[in-house]
N, C-alpha and C positions, 0 to 999 in steps of 0.2 A: 309275222306282222311287221310291216314297214316302220322304220324309225327315221325321224327327221334329224338332220345333222345340226341345224342352226348354222349361223354364219361361220365359215372357216376360211383361214388364210392359206393360200397355196405357196409352198416353198419351192416346188419345181414340178415340171411336167416332163415325163420321159416317154418317148414314142418309139415304137418298133413297127414292123410291118403287120403284126397281128393283134397288138394291143397298145393302149397307152395307160400310163400310171400317173395319178395325181397324188403328190405327197403334201401333207399338211404341216405347217410350221407351228401350229398352236395345239398340238396334241391329237388325241383320238377323235374320230368323227362322231362316235356315239358309243354307248354301252351296248355292244352287239354280241358279246360272247365269242367273238372270233379271236384267234391267236394274236393278231396284230390289227390295229384299227387306225393307225396314223397315215394310212394311204388306201387308195382304192384302185382297182384295175378295171378298165373298160375293154372287154374283149370284142374285137370286130365281129366275131361270130354271134355274140349275144345281142348286137345292135345292128343288124344288116341294113336297116333303113335309116338309121340316125347316127351311126358311128362318126361320120365326118362332122356333123353338126355338133355333137357332144365334144369332140376334140377341139373344134373351133371355139366353142363356148369356154372350155378350160383354158385354152391359150389366150383368149381375149381377157379373161379375168386375171390371169397371171401377168400379162403384158401391161395391163392398166392398173394393177394393184388392187383390184376389187376382190371382195370375198365371194365365195360360192356357198350355196346351200344345196342339199340333195337328200333324196330318200334312199335308204339302204334296206335290204331285206335278206337275211340269212348270211351264210358264210360260204366261201368257195376257195379252193386251194389256189395260192398265188403261183406265179412262175418260179418262185424261189422256195416254195414249200409250205410256209405257214398259211393258215386260212386268213382271208381278208373279207371285210364286208362287201356284199354284192350291191353295186350302185344301180339305182333304177332311173335316175335323172341327174341333171346338173343345171343350176340356175345361177346367173351372175346377180349379185345383190350389193347394195350400198351398206348393208348391215355390218 
């Protein structure tokens, strides 16, 4: 079942050639049951048609100091080992 994050502040956005990571400065995204929930990874392979748009949305929010909201569903292993929430969307908000 998907869980909404509510408004979250982005501390940083890390990009690589196969994924980007959004780190939150105000704690966990939601009570997801994952090992770690203060960040999410967007894998290019999970979003072949919208990866660039999602990255642009995250970078816009970070650069303008806006918050983001997103839906997450389930957990997936991170590039570093612990499981993280699986993002389904990303929205810039004034919230």
